[in-house]
SEFI-523697 format. One record per residue (C-alpha): residue in three letters; z, x, y. Coordinates in pm, 1 decimal. Each point is the difference from the previous one (the first is absolute). Layout:
residues N
{code Ala	c3 Z	c1 X	c2 Y} $
...
END
This chain:
residues 198
{code Met	c3 -4049.6	c1 -7167.5	c2 5712.3} $
{code Thr	c3 -26.9	c1 -68.0	c2 -368.7} $
{code Trp	c3 -79.9	c1 -321.5	c2 -157.0} $
{code Ser	c3 373.4	c1 -46.2	c2 -104.3} $
{code Asp	c3 99.6	c1 47.3	c2 369.3} $
{code Phe	c3 -254.6	c1 -264.5	c2 100.2} $
{code Tyr	c3 136.2	c1 -255.8	c2 -253.5} $
{code Leu	c3 379.1	c1 84.1	c2 94.4} $
{code Ile	c3 -92.2	c1 -78.3	c2 374.1} $
{code Cys	c3 -157.4	c1 -323.1	c2 -117.3} $
{code Phe	c3 290.0	c1 -81.2	c2 -198.2} $
{code Ala	c3 247.0	c1 77.5	c2 275.2} $
{code Leu	c3 -212.5	c1 -200.4	c2 263.6} $
{code Gly	c3 -30.1	c1 -304.1	c2 -239.1} $
{code Phe	c3 379.2	c1 18.3	c2 -66.9} $
{code Val	c3 106.8	c1 10.1	c2 364.5} $
{code Leu	c3 -257.3	c1 -285.4	c2 97.9} $
{code Ser	c3 157.4	c1 -208.5	c2 -289.1} $
{code Leu	c3 341.7	c1 69.4	c2 130.4} $
{code Leu	c3 -122.5	c1 -102.9	c2 345.2} $
{code Ser	c3 -130.6	c1 -307.9	c2 -136.7} $
{code Leu	c3 337.7	c1 -82.8	c2 -163.4} $
{code Leu	c3 231.0	c1 87.1	c2 280.7} $
{code Gly	c3 -175.7	c1 -73.2	c2 319.1} $
{code Ser	c3 -202.3	c1 -253.1	c2 208.2} $
{code Ala	c3 -185.6	c1 271.6	c2 215.4} $
{code His	c3 -373.1	c1 -39.3	c2 76.3} $
{code Leu	c3 -276.0	c1 249.8	c2 -41.0} $
{code His	c3 -320.3	c1 -93.0	c2 196.9} $
{code Leu	c3 -306.7	c1 199.7	c2 -97.1} $
{code Pro	c3 -372.0	c1 -90.4	c2 113.8} $
{code His	c3 -110.1	c1 -314.4	c2 -196.0} $
{code Ile	c3 308.6	c1 3.3	c2 -217.2} $
{code Asp	c3 338.0	c1 -150.0	c2 76.0} $
{code Phe	c3 282.1	c1 118.9	c2 -224.2} $
{code His	c3 344.6	c1 -187.2	c2 4.1} $
{code Phe	c3 270.2	c1 214.6	c2 -167.4} $
{code Gly	c3 234.0	c1 -247.3	c2 -183.2} $
{code Gly	c3 -240.0	c1 -288.5	c2 29.2} $
{code Gly	c3 -176.9	c1 74.5	c2 -316.0} $
{code His	c3 -348.0	c1 -34.5	c2 143.3} $
{code Ala	c3 -271.6	c1 164.7	c2 193.4} $
{code His	c3 -308.6	c1 -158.5	c2 145.9} $
{code Ala	c3 -316.3	c1 210.6	c2 -60.3} $
{code Pro	c3 -337.6	c1 -127.7	c2 106.6} $
{code His	c3 -193.1	c1 -208.3	c2 -265.5} $
{code Ala	c3 282.8	c1 48.1	c2 -247.6} $
{code Gly	c3 47.6	c1 -378.8	c2 -45.1} $
{code Gly	c3 303.0	c1 -205.7	c2 -20.8} $
{code Gly	c3 116.9	c1 -286.7	c2 213.6} $
{code Ala	c3 333.5	c1 -115.8	c2 126.8} $
{code Gly	c3 268.3	c1 43.3	c2 -280.5} $
{code Glu	c3 -227.5	c1 222.3	c2 -204.9} $
{code Val	c3 30.5	c1 368.2	c2 -74.1} $
{code Thr	c3 -303.8	c1 216.8	c2 53.8} $
{code Val	c3 -92.8	c1 256.2	c2 -253.4} $
{code Ile	c3 24.8	c1 291.8	c2 240.7} $
{code Asn	c3 346.2	c1 -40.8	c2 155.9} $
{code Phe	c3 265.8	c1 242.5	c2 84.9} $
{code Gly	c3 193.7	c1 -41.7	c2 -317.8} $
{code Thr	c3 -294.2	c1 80.3	c2 -213.9} $
{code Ile	c3 -116.9	c1 304.7	c2 202.8} $
{code Ser	c3 342.9	c1 151.2	c2 -28.3} $
{code Ala	c3 29.3	c1 -75.0	c2 -364.5} $
{code Phe	c3 -347.1	c1 152.8	c2 -58.9} $
{code Leu	c3 103.9	c1 321.0	c2 174.5} $
{code Ala	c3 322.4	c1 14.0	c2 -178.2} $
{code Trp	c3 -137.2	c1 -65.9	c2 -346.0} $
{code Phe	c3 -308.4	c1 211.6	c2 55.4} $
{code Gly	c3 201.3	c1 297.3	c2 142.0} $
{code Gly	c3 269.8	c1 -14.0	c2 -273.3} $
{code Ala	c3 -245.0	c1 -19.3	c2 -287.8} $
{code Gly	c3 -242.8	c1 261.6	c2 136.0} $
{code Tyr	c3 306.6	c1 231.9	c2 66.7} $
{code Leu	c3 122.6	c1 -33.7	c2 -364.6} $
{code Ile	c3 -339.1	c1 33.3	c2 -136.9} $
{code Thr	c3 -95.1	c1 315.4	c2 185.0} $
{code Arg	c3 341.3	c1 152.9	c2 -32.2} $
{code Phe	c3 53.8	c1 -43.4	c2 -376.9} $
{code Tyr	c3 -333.1	c1 -47.1	c2 -144.0} $
{code Ser	c3 -320.4	c1 211.5	c2 50.7} $
{code Phe	c3 -252.0	c1 -271.1	c2 46.6} $
{code Trp	c3 -327.9	c1 67.0	c2 183.0} $
{code Phe	c3 77.4	c1 -105.2	c2 360.7} $
{code Leu	c3 -265.4	c1 -292.1	c2 -17.6} $
{code Ile	c3 175.8	c1 -156.6	c2 -303.7} $
{code Ala	c3 340.1	c1 51.5	c2 156.7} $
{code Phe	c3 -122.0	c1 -165.5	c2 335.6} $
{code Gly	c3 -153.2	c1 -281.5	c2 -204.7} $
{code Leu	c3 336.1	c1 -63.0	c2 -192.4} $
{code Ala	c3 186.4	c1 16.3	c2 329.8} $
{code Cys	c3 -229.7	c1 -264.0	c2 157.8} $
{code Leu	c3 33.5	c1 -216.9	c2 -302.1} $
{code Ser	c3 373.1	c1 25.0	c2 14.7} $
{code Gly	c3 -9.8	c1 -67.7	c2 389.8} $
{code Leu	c3 -207.6	c1 -317.1	c2 -70.7} $
{code Val	c3 240.4	c1 -117.5	c2 -261.7} $
{code Gly	c3 301.3	c1 43.8	c2 231.3} $
{code Ala	c3 -178.1	c1 -177.4	c2 292.2} $
{code Ala	c3 -112.8	c1 -287.1	c2 -228.2} $
{code Leu	c3 366.9	c1 -49.8	c2 -122.5} $
{code Ile	c3 115.6	c1 -12.8	c2 355.7} $
{code Phe	c3 -277.8	c1 -229.4	c2 97.1} $
{code Phe	c3 82.3	c1 -249.9	c2 -276.6} $
{code Phe	c3 355.3	c1 26.5	c2 67.4} $
{code Leu	c3 -62.3	c1 -88.5	c2 373.7} $
{code Ala	c3 -254.5	c1 -275.8	c2 -81.7} $
{code Lys	c3 183.8	c1 -183.9	c2 -289.8} $
{code Val	c3 375.0	c1 66.6	c2 77.2} $
{code Leu	c3 75.4	c1 58.7	c2 370.4} $
{code Ile	c3 -275.1	c1 -185.1	c2 177.4} $
{code Gln	c3 16.1	c1 -374.9	c2 -48.0} $
{code Lys	c3 -321.4	c1 -207.8	c2 71.1} $
{code Asp	c3 9.4	c1 -194.3	c2 320.3} $
{code Glu	c3 62.0	c1 -355.7	c2 -66.9} $
{code Glu	c3 -177.4	c1 -239.6	c2 232.5} $
{code Leu	c3 245.0	c1 -238.4	c2 176.2} $
{code Asn	c3 -101.1	c1 -362.0	c2 18.4} $
{code Pro	c3 156.5	c1 -170.1	c2 311.2} $
{code Asp	c3 20.2	c1 -315.9	c2 -186.4} $
{code Asp	c3 251.7	c1 153.6	c2 -243.1} $
{code Tyr	c3 249.7	c1 38.5	c2 304.2} $
{code Asp	c3 -55.4	c1 -349.0	c2 174.1} $
{code Met	c3 334.3	c1 -153.4	c2 35.7} $
{code Val	c3 -110.8	c1 -367.8	c2 23.3} $
{code Gly	c3 45.8	c1 -160.9	c2 -339.5} $
{code Val	c3 264.7	c1 269.3	c2 -127.1} $
{code Leu	c3 261.4	c1 -160.1	c2 -229.4} $
{code Gly	c3 341.4	c1 161.0	c2 47.0} $
{code Thr	c3 376.1	c1 -61.2	c2 -16.4} $
{code Val	c3 235.1	c1 -27.1	c2 290.6} $
{code Ser	c3 258.1	c1 265.8	c2 -23.3} $
{code Ser	c3 192.6	c1 -63.4	c2 318.6} $
{code Ser	c3 34.6	c1 -350.7	c2 105.2} $
{code Ile	c3 -227.4	c1 -124.6	c2 286.5} $
{code Arg	c3 208.6	c1 -200.7	c2 253.7} $
{code Pro	c3 -150.2	c1 -278.5	c2 208.8} $
{code Ser	c3 -222.1	c1 180.6	c2 249.9} $
{code Gly	c3 125.0	c1 333.5	c2 -122.7} $
{code Thr	c3 -123.7	c1 290.5	c2 -212.1} $
{code Gly	c3 74.4	c1 91.1	c2 -339.7} $
{code Glu	c3 -163.0	c1 234.2	c2 -263.7} $
{code Leu	c3 -262.7	c1 -61.5	c2 -268.1} $
{code Ile	c3 -62.7	c1 201.4	c2 -306.6} $
{code Phe	c3 -336.5	c1 3.9	c2 -170.7} $
{code Ser	c3 -243.7	c1 184.5	c2 -215.3} $
{code Gln	c3 -321.7	c1 142.9	c2 139.8} $
{code Ala	c3 -262.2	c1 254.4	c2 -124.3} $
{code Gly	c3 252.9	c1 85.3	c2 -289.3} $
{code Ala	c3 301.0	c1 73.8	c2 209.5} $
{code Arg	c3 302.2	c1 -207.2	c2 100.4} $
{code Arg	c3 27.5	c1 -32.9	c2 386.1} $
{code Ala	c3 216.1	c1 -184.6	c2 256.4} $
{code Thr	c3 -87.6	c1 -134.6	c2 339.6} $
{code Pro	c3 184.2	c1 -213.9	c2 254.4} $
{code Ala	c3 -60.6	c1 -354.7	c2 -38.6} $
{code Arg	c3 39.3	c1 -330.8	c2 201.2} $
{code Ser	c3 -27.1	c1 -355.9	c2 -95.5} $
{code Glu	c3 -336.4	c1 -161.7	c2 88.9} $
{code Gly	c3 177.9	c1 -329.3	c2 97.6} $
{code Gly	c3 303.4	c1 161.8	c2 147.0} $
{code Leu	c3 223.5	c1 -134.5	c2 -276.2} $
{code Glu	c3 251.0	c1 187.6	c2 -191.0} $
{code Ile	c3 -108.1	c1 165.7	c2 -330.1} $
{code Gly	c3 259.6	c1 117.3	c2 -243.4} $
{code Lys	c3 32.9	c1 331.7	c2 -190.3} $
{code Gly	c3 -198.8	c1 9.2	c2 -322.6} $
{code Thr	c3 -245.4	c1 -269.5	c2 115.8} $
{code Glu	c3 -361.5	c1 63.7	c2 -124.1} $
{code Val	c3 -228.2	c1 -14.6	c2 314.0} $
{code Val	c3 -370.4	c1 41.4	c2 94.5} $
{code Val	c3 -109.9	c1 182.6	c2 298.3} $
{code Thr	c3 -217.7	c1 -241.3	c2 220.0} $
{code Arg	c3 -46.6	c1 255.7	c2 292.3} $
{code Tyr	c3 76.3	c1 356.1	c2 83.6} $
{code Glu	c3 46.5	c1 103.9	c2 368.4} $
{code Arg	c3 146.5	c1 309.0	c2 170.3} $
{code Gly	c3 148.1	c1 125.8	c2 -320.7} $
{code Ile	c3 193.0	c1 -339.3	c2 -79.4} $
{code Ala	c3 -106.3	c1 -221.2	c2 -300.6} $
{code Tyr	c3 18.1	c1 -377.1	c2 88.2} $
{code Val	c3 74.5	c1 -173.9	c2 -338.4} $
{code Arg	c3 33.3	c1 -343.2	c2 -157.0} $
{code Pro	c3 195.7	c1 -76.5	c2 -311.4} $
{code Trp	c3 -219.3	c1 -2.1	c2 -307.3} $
{code Glu	c3 135.6	c1 -344.3	c2 -111.9} $
{code Glu	c3 -76.1	c1 -144.4	c2 326.1} $
{code Leu	c3 -367.4	c1 108.5	c2 -43.6} $
{code Thr	c3 -31.1	c1 -112.2	c2 -357.9} $
{code Asn	c3 139.9	c1 -339.5	c2 92.5} $
{code Ser	c3 -216.9	c1 -56.9	c2 302.0} $
{code Pro	c3 -248.3	c1 -294.7	c2 -0.3} $
{code Ala	c3 -316.4	c1 208.0	c2 1.4} $
{code Val	c3 123.9	c1 189.2	c2 -320.3} $
{code Ser	c3 114.2	c1 -321.1	c2 -168.8} $
{code Glu	c3 -353.8	c1 -163.3	c2 60.3} $
{code Gln	c3 -163.6	c1 304.1	c2 -165.2} $
{code Lys	c3 207.1	c1 -37.3	c2 -313.6} $
END
């Protein structure tokens, strides 16, 4: 086997592994390394990276290294008459550049940092919203509100059992079994406790 054959095999292997990474979600389990085709990650011992982070040594970077290393090495040995160590060094450099490009693409574009969720951001008590479907006496209507940057809807009932018309601004006073119990905003602002604070 010549050096150009070796580089061609590395290129073909890297190319095939890259295709597997794009097309499938198969798994390859090797001792101490767990590769997930299509998942864009691999866990290697002591490689670093927590949840939502990309390790430097992952399936995408390994397949990119092989493809770029093999492709550059084949072209260099086939069309230029470099000493084999210089050709090998240039092929390794090319492979590292390709792996680095893939790593930075994965880390900066595809993988988002995990955002820690705060349960208080999703607490329904105190949420201000608008009744979108009238709440009949002792009946259920619908409440539209904004929470965590999104517009949401939930079933709603009147806290006092009274009718609340469509378009009325209300405040959630309690939330049980997926139903918001609400009071009109005007009723709360006109209450004696609020008036005394003013």
